[in-house]
C-alpha positions as CSV (number, residue, x, y, z in Angstrom):
1,M,12.9,-20.1,17.6
2,S,10.1,-21.1,15.3
3,R,10.5,-23.4,12.3
4,H,9.7,-20.5,10.1
5,L,12.7,-18.4,11.4
6,L,15.0,-21.5,11.4
7,A,14.2,-21.7,7.7
8,R,15.1,-18.2,6.9
9,P,18.8,-17.9,6.6
10,G,18.9,-15.3,3.8
11,A,17.1,-12.6,5.8
12,G,19.7,-9.9,5.8
13,L,19.8,-8.7,2.1
14,L,19.0,-5.1,3.2
15,V,22.6,-4.5,3.7
16,L,22.7,-3.9,0.0
17,L,21.5,-0.3,0.5
18,A,24.5,0.5,2.6
19,L,26.8,-1.3,0.2
20,L,25.2,0.7,-2.7
21,A,25.8,4.0,-0.8
22,G,29.5,3.1,-0.3
23,C,30.1,1.7,-3.7
24,G,31.0,4.9,-5.5
25,V,31.0,2.6,-4.7
26,L,35.6,-33.1,-5.5
27,P,32.7,-34.1,-7.4
28,V,33.2,-35.3,-11.0
29,P,30.8,-33.7,-13.5
30,S,28.3,-36.3,-14.8
31,P,28.9,-36.5,-18.6
32,E,25.5,-38.2,-19.0
33,I,23.7,-34.9,-18.2
34,P,23.1,-33.1,-21.5
35,P,23.9,-29.4,-21.8
36,T,21.1,-27.1,-20.5
37,A,18.8,-26.2,-23.3
38,V,15.8,-24.6,-21.8
39,T,12.8,-24.5,-24.1
40,H,11.1,-21.2,-23.6
41,L,7.5,-21.4,-22.8
42,P,5.2,-19.7,-25.3
43,T,3.6,-16.4,-24.3
44,P,0.6,-17.2,-22.1
45,T,-2.7,-17.3,-24.0
46,A,-5.6,-15.0,-23.1
47,V,-7.3,-17.8,-21.1
48,S,-4.2,-18.7,-19.1
49,P,-4.2,-18.1,-15.4
50,C,-0.9,-16.3,-16.0
51,N,-3.1,-13.5,-17.4
52,R,-5.0,-13.0,-14.2
53,F,-4.0,-9.4,-14.1
54,L,-3.8,-8.6,-17.8
55,P,-4.3,-6.3,-19.4
56,L,-2.9,-4.0,-16.8
57,P,-4.4,-0.5,-16.3
58,P,-2.0,2.4,-16.9
59,S,0.8,2.7,-14.4
60,T,1.7,5.8,-12.4
61,A,3.7,7.4,-15.1
62,N,6.5,4.9,-14.5
63,A,7.2,4.1,-18.2
64,W,10.8,4.2,-19.3
65,H,11.5,5.1,-23.0
66,E,15.3,5.4,-23.2
67,P,17.2,3.0,-25.4
68,P,19.7,0.5,-24.0
69,D,23.0,2.1,-22.7
70,S,25.6,2.0,-25.4
71,N,28.3,2.5,-22.9
72,L,27.8,-1.1,-21.6
73,P,30.0,-3.8,-23.2
74,P,28.3,-5.9,-25.9
75,P,26.1,-8.6,-24.5
76,P,27.9,-12.0,-24.2
77,A,27.0,-15.0,-26.3
78,R,24.5,-17.2,-24.5
79,Q,26.3,-20.3,-23.2
80,Q,24.7,-23.7,-22.8
81,R,26.0,-25.4,-19.6
82,P,25.2,-28.9,-18.3
83,F,25.3,-27.5,-14.8
84,R,25.8,-24.0,-13.4
85,Y,28.1,-23.3,-10.5
86,A,26.8,-20.1,-9.0
87,V,27.3,-17.9,-6.0
88,H,24.9,-15.2,-4.4
89,T,26.4,-11.9,-3.9
90,L,25.1,-8.8,-2.2
91,F,26.9,-6.3,-4.2
92,L,29.0,-7.3,-7.2
93,D,32.0,-5.0,-7.0
94,E,35.4,-5.7,-8.6
95,H,36.7,-7.7,-5.6
96,V,33.7,-10.0,-5.4
97,A,33.5,-10.5,-9.1
98,R,37.1,-11.4,-9.3
99,L,36.8,-13.8,-6.3
100,A,33.8,-15.5,-7.9
101,A,35.6,-16.0,-11.2
102,E,38.8,-17.3,-9.5
103,A,36.8,-19.8,-7.6
104,G,35.4,-21.2,-10.8
105,F,31.8,-20.0,-10.5
106,D,30.2,-19.3,-13.8
107,T,27.1,-17.5,-12.6
108,V,26.2,-14.9,-10.0
109,V,22.8,-14.3,-8.4
110,Q,22.3,-10.7,-7.4
111,V,19.5,-8.5,-6.1
112,F,18.4,-5.5,-8.1
113,P,16.2,-3.6,-5.5
114,W,13.3,-1.9,-7.1
115,R,13.4,1.0,-4.6
116,D,17.1,1.8,-5.4
117,F,16.9,1.7,-9.1
118,N,13.4,3.4,-9.5
119,P,13.3,5.7,-6.5
120,E,10.5,7.9,-8.0
121,P,7.8,7.3,-10.6
122,G,9.4,7.5,-14.0
123,R,12.9,8.2,-12.7
124,Y,15.5,5.4,-12.9
125,A,19.0,5.4,-11.3
126,W,21.2,2.9,-13.2
127,D,24.8,3.7,-12.0
128,A,25.0,0.8,-9.5
129,A,23.3,-1.6,-11.8
130,D,25.5,-0.7,-14.7
131,Y,28.6,-1.1,-12.5
132,M,27.5,-4.6,-11.5
133,V,26.7,-5.7,-15.0
134,R,30.1,-4.4,-16.2
135,N,31.8,-6.4,-13.4
136,A,30.0,-9.5,-14.5
137,R,30.9,-9.1,-18.1
138,N,34.6,-8.3,-17.3
139,N,34.9,-11.6,-15.4
140,N,32.9,-13.8,-17.8
141,L,30.1,-14.3,-15.2
142,D,26.5,-14.9,-16.2
143,L,24.2,-12.7,-14.2
144,V,20.8,-13.7,-12.7
145,I,19.0,-10.9,-11.0
146,R,16.2,-10.8,-8.5
147,L,13.6,-8.0,-8.7
148,D,11.7,-7.0,-5.5
149,M,11.8,-4.5,-2.6
150,P,9.3,-1.8,-3.8
151,P,9.9,1.9,-3.3
152,A,7.7,3.7,-0.8
153,W,5.7,5.4,-3.6
154,A,4.7,2.0,-5.0
155,I,3.5,0.4,-1.8
156,L,-0.3,0.2,-1.6
157,P,-2.4,0.9,1.6
158,V,-4.1,-2.5,1.4
159,D,-4.5,-5.4,3.9
160,E,-4.6,-8.3,1.5
161,G,-3.9,-9.1,-2.2
162,I,-0.9,-7.5,-4.0
163,P,0.8,-5.0,-1.7
164,F,2.5,-3.0,-4.4
165,D,1.6,-1.1,-7.6
166,L,1.6,-3.9,-10.1
167,P,1.5,-1.7,-13.2
168,A,4.4,0.3,-11.8
169,Y,6.3,-3.0,-11.2
170,A,5.6,-4.1,-14.7
171,D,7.1,-0.8,-16.0
172,F,10.1,-1.4,-13.8
173,L,10.6,-4.9,-15.3
174,T,10.3,-3.5,-18.9
175,A,12.9,-0.8,-18.1
176,V,15.4,-3.3,-16.6
177,A,15.0,-5.9,-19.3
178,T,15.2,-3.2,-22.1
179,R,18.3,-1.6,-20.6
180,Y,20.1,-4.9,-20.0
181,Q,18.8,-6.9,-23.0
182,G,21.2,-9.8,-23.6
183,H,23.2,-9.1,-20.4
184,I,20.9,-11.0,-18.0
185,L,20.5,-14.7,-18.1
186,G,17.4,-14.8,-15.9
187,Y,15.0,-12.7,-13.8
188,I,13.8,-14.0,-10.5
189,I,10.4,-12.6,-9.9
190,W,10.2,-11.4,-6.2
191,N,11.5,-13.2,-3.3
192,E,10.0,-15.8,-1.0
193,P,6.3,-14.8,-1.5
194,N,5.3,-17.5,1.0
195,L,6.5,-15.2,3.8
196,A,4.7,-12.1,4.9
197,A,8.0,-10.4,5.5
198,E,9.0,-10.8,1.9
199,W,5.7,-10.3,0.3
200,S,3.7,-7.7,2.1
201,R,6.8,-6.1,3.8
202,S,9.4,-6.7,1.2
203,G,12.5,-4.7,2.0
204,G,11.5,-3.8,5.5
205,S,14.3,-3.2,8.0
206,Q,12.6,-2.9,11.3
207,P,14.2,-5.2,14.0
208,D,11.2,-7.4,14.3
209,H,11.0,-7.8,10.6
210,W,11.1,-11.6,10.9
211,L,9.3,-11.9,14.2
212,T,6.1,-9.9,13.6
213,Y,2.9,-11.4,12.4
214,D,1.9,-8.2,10.7
215,G,1.2,-8.5,6.9
216,W,0.3,-11.5,4.8
217,V,1.8,-14.1,2.5
218,A,0.9,-14.0,-1.1
219,D,-2.1,-15.8,-2.4
220,P,-0.5,-18.4,-4.7
221,A,-2.9,-17.5,-7.5
222,D,-2.0,-13.9,-7.2
223,Y,1.7,-14.8,-7.4
224,A,0.9,-16.9,-10.6
225,G,-0.6,-13.7,-12.0
226,V,2.4,-11.5,-11.1
227,L,4.6,-14.2,-12.8
228,G,2.4,-13.8,-15.9
229,V,2.8,-10.1,-16.0
230,A,6.5,-10.5,-15.7
231,F,6.5,-13.2,-18.3
232,Q,4.8,-10.8,-20.8
233,R,6.9,-7.8,-20.1
234,I,10.3,-9.4,-19.9
235,R,9.7,-11.7,-22.9
236,A,8.8,-8.6,-24.9
237,A,11.9,-6.7,-24.0
238,D,14.5,-9.5,-23.7
239,P,13.2,-12.5,-25.6
240,E,16.2,-14.9,-24.7
241,A,16.0,-14.2,-21.0
242,L,14.6,-16.8,-18.6
243,I,11.6,-16.0,-16.2
244,I,12.3,-17.6,-12.9
245,G,9.6,-18.3,-10.4
246,G,9.6,-19.4,-6.8
247,G,12.5,-18.8,-4.5
248,L,10.2,-20.0,-1.8
249,A,11.4,-20.0,1.8
250,P,11.7,-23.6,3.2
251,T,9.5,-23.7,6.3
252,N,7.1,-26.0,8.0
253,E,5.1,-23.1,9.5
254,R,1.5,-22.4,8.6
255,S,0.6,-19.0,10.1
256,P,-0.3,-15.5,9.0
257,R,3.4,-14.8,8.5
258,S,4.4,-18.0,6.7
259,L,3.1,-20.8,4.5
260,D,4.9,-24.1,4.1
261,D,6.7,-23.8,0.8
262,R,5.4,-27.2,-0.4
263,D,1.8,-26.1,0.2
264,F,2.5,-22.8,-1.6
265,L,4.0,-24.5,-4.6
266,D,1.1,-27.0,-4.8
267,Q,-1.5,-24.2,-4.7
268,M,0.6,-22.1,-7.1
269,L,0.7,-24.9,-9.6
270,A,-3.0,-25.7,-9.0
271,A,-3.7,-22.1,-10.1
272,G,-1.9,-22.7,-13.4
273,A,1.5,-21.2,-12.7
274,A,3.4,-23.9,-14.6
275,N,2.7,-22.0,-17.7
276,C,4.2,-18.7,-16.4
277,F,7.9,-19.5,-15.8
278,D,10.8,-21.2,-17.4
279,I,12.7,-22.2,-14.2
280,L,11.7,-22.9,-10.6
281,A,14.0,-21.3,-8.1
282,V,14.5,-23.2,-4.8
283,H,16.1,-22.0,-1.5
284,D,17.6,-25.3,-0.2
285,Y,19.5,-25.2,3.1
286,G,21.1,-28.0,5.1
287,Y,20.5,-26.4,8.6
288,G,23.7,-27.9,10.0
289,L,23.0,-31.4,8.6
290,S,25.1,-33.4,6.2
291,P,24.0,-33.0,2.5
292,E,23.5,-36.8,2.5
293,A,20.8,-36.5,5.1
294,D,17.5,-38.2,4.4
295,R,14.6,-36.0,3.2
296,T,12.7,-36.7,6.5
297,A,15.6,-35.6,8.8
298,Q,14.9,-32.7,11.0
299,D,11.3,-32.4,10.0
300,G,12.3,-32.2,6.4
301,L,14.5,-29.1,6.9
302,N,17.6,-30.3,5.1
303,L,19.0,-30.4,1.6
304,A,16.8,-33.2,0.4
305,R,13.7,-31.1,0.9
306,I,14.1,-30.2,-2.8
307,M,12.8,-33.7,-3.6
308,D,9.4,-32.8,-2.1
309,L,9.3,-29.8,-4.4
310,R,10.2,-31.9,-7.5
311,D,7.5,-34.5,-6.6
312,I,4.9,-31.7,-6.4
313,M,6.1,-30.3,-9.8
314,L,5.7,-33.7,-11.4
315,A,2.2,-34.2,-10.0
316,Y,1.2,-31.2,-12.2
317,D,3.3,-32.4,-15.2
318,A,5.5,-29.4,-14.7
319,T,9.0,-30.4,-16.0
320,Q,10.9,-27.2,-15.8
321,P,14.4,-27.5,-14.3
322,L,15.0,-26.4,-10.8
323,W,17.7,-23.9,-9.8
324,I,18.9,-23.8,-6.3
325,T,19.4,-20.0,-5.9
326,E,20.3,-20.1,-2.2
327,L,22.2,-22.9,-0.3
328,G,24.6,-22.3,2.6
329,Y,26.1,-23.3,5.9
330,T,26.9,-20.8,8.6
331,V,30.1,-20.8,10.7
332,Q,28.6,-18.2,13.1
333,P,26.6,-19.4,16.1
334,G,23.3,-17.6,16.3
335,D,19.7,-18.2,15.3
336,H,20.6,-20.9,12.7
337,P,22.5,-24.1,13.2
338,S,26.2,-23.5,12.8
339,V,29.0,-25.7,11.6
340,S,32.8,-25.6,11.8
341,A,34.8,-24.0,9.0
342,E,35.8,-27.5,7.9
343,Q,32.2,-28.8,7.9
344,Q,31.1,-25.7,5.9
345,A,33.6,-26.6,3.3
346,L,32.9,-30.3,3.2
347,Y,29.1,-29.8,3.3
348,L,29.1,-27.4,0.4
349,L,31.3,-29.7,-1.7
350,G,29.0,-32.6,-0.7
351,S,25.9,-30.5,-1.8
352,F,27.4,-30.1,-5.3
353,E,28.2,-33.8,-5.4
354,R,24.7,-34.9,-4.3
355,A,23.0,-32.5,-6.8
356,R,25.1,-33.7,-9.7
357,R,24.9,-37.4,-8.7
358,D,21.3,-37.7,-7.7
359,W,19.3,-34.8,-9.2
360,P,19.8,-34.3,-12.9
361,W,16.8,-31.9,-12.9
362,V,18.8,-29.5,-10.7
363,E,20.7,-27.4,-13.3
364,M,22.2,-24.8,-11.0
365,L,23.4,-24.7,-7.4
366,T,24.1,-21.3,-5.9
367,V,26.2,-20.9,-2.7
368,W,24.9,-18.4,-0.3
369,N,27.0,-16.2,-0.1
370,L,30.1,-14.1,-1.1
371,V,30.1,-10.9,0.9
372,Y,32.7,-9.0,2.9
373,G,32.9,-5.9,5.1
374,L,30.3,-7.0,7.6
375,S,30.6,-7.5,11.3
376,P,31.9,-11.1,12.1
377,T,28.7,-11.6,14.1
378,N,26.4,-10.6,11.3
379,E,24.1,-13.4,10.1
380,M,25.2,-13.1,6.5
381,S,28.9,-13.0,7.3
382,G,28.7,-16.4,8.9
383,Y,27.5,-17.9,5.6
384,S,30.1,-16.1,3.5
385,L,33.0,-17.8,1.7
386,V,35.4,-15.1,2.8
387,E,36.1,-13.4,6.1
388,P,35.0,-9.7,6.5
389,D,38.5,-8.6,5.4
390,L,38.2,-10.7,2.1
391,T,40.5,-13.5,3.4
392,P,39.2,-16.7,1.8
393,R,37.7,-19.3,4.1
394,L,38.5,-23.0,3.8
395,A,35.2,-23.4,1.9
396,Y,36.3,-21.0,-0.8
397,E,39.6,-22.7,-1.3
398,M,38.0,-26.1,-1.6
399,L,35.4,-25.0,-4.0
400,R,38.0,-23.3,-6.1
401,Q,39.8,-26.7,-6.3
402,M,36.6,-28.6,-7.0
403,E,36.6,-30.2,-10.4
404,K,33.9,-28.6,-12.5
């Protein structure tokens, strides 16, 4: 198995489609860390690299002009938190939302697939999204959403550059931010653009999705431009929401299918991307190692890899907070290093402890994942805090008892 694949534990998010179809569906907090108070960046200026693709040409009739849905509960008051305890879900139904809240999580990270919520130009299907937003509100959970997975009609027949209709994506962002104004804490713009499988083949489901060398990774400057478009559109529709960049896959590989996340971030910031986002999202896995492992252990594939990314940020005077939006340990033997159920629990608690103790610039840690109903041998099921039948694992119980 290549280093690239070792570093890709969140590969199975495509199960969301099936879930949508069936949805009818002991670390002590550091008091020295001040409450999160993110200063929004100003709208990029005309000469900013964030405006690489602005102004946009007209889209393929994908604009959405409806007002926000009055049937949704009122938006919650924005809460400032010194540190966010988050969990990543695949579909935020009532059971998952309740379990997340009972465990003491305050934030959920959830995918909103473009292809499911905008299946045709100008047509939007909001039922599943509305359902998840309501479940978040009913359980006092802040919601961070990720926006990628283009519909077939918006995929471009190109061999390089941006592989999707950017004006149409911009209209999708406007529609989502308009409908859910005030309900969404932050928007993650795309997923792991340093992987071909997530950039040029986002949402693909073929068996060799992660093995093939077809496609290409994003040009970091192009990604900076996409961030700029998202910044403009979302800020206009939902001024208080956070624009979140990155979510890069931790990998040491440099090939047509993958670019080392540190290289990608360096090139992205060199292109001026620091002015295009409020938060940097980081996928930070332990790969079977203790969360106290040195940053050089296992060729840098461990929890402390985040320190490399922080060093790159500081080299460009980029001081935005970092959010860990994926971190997990699997109990299922397979393509990725597995641990025992007890190790999973202790390592997850240790990850929170190290982040709070050593990295005050990390303001959210998200456990990957909270999902049920999958085969016990499924990759994602091995990372989950519950068994397929919703029985809590030891990790869930210990996180629930963790002082927050």
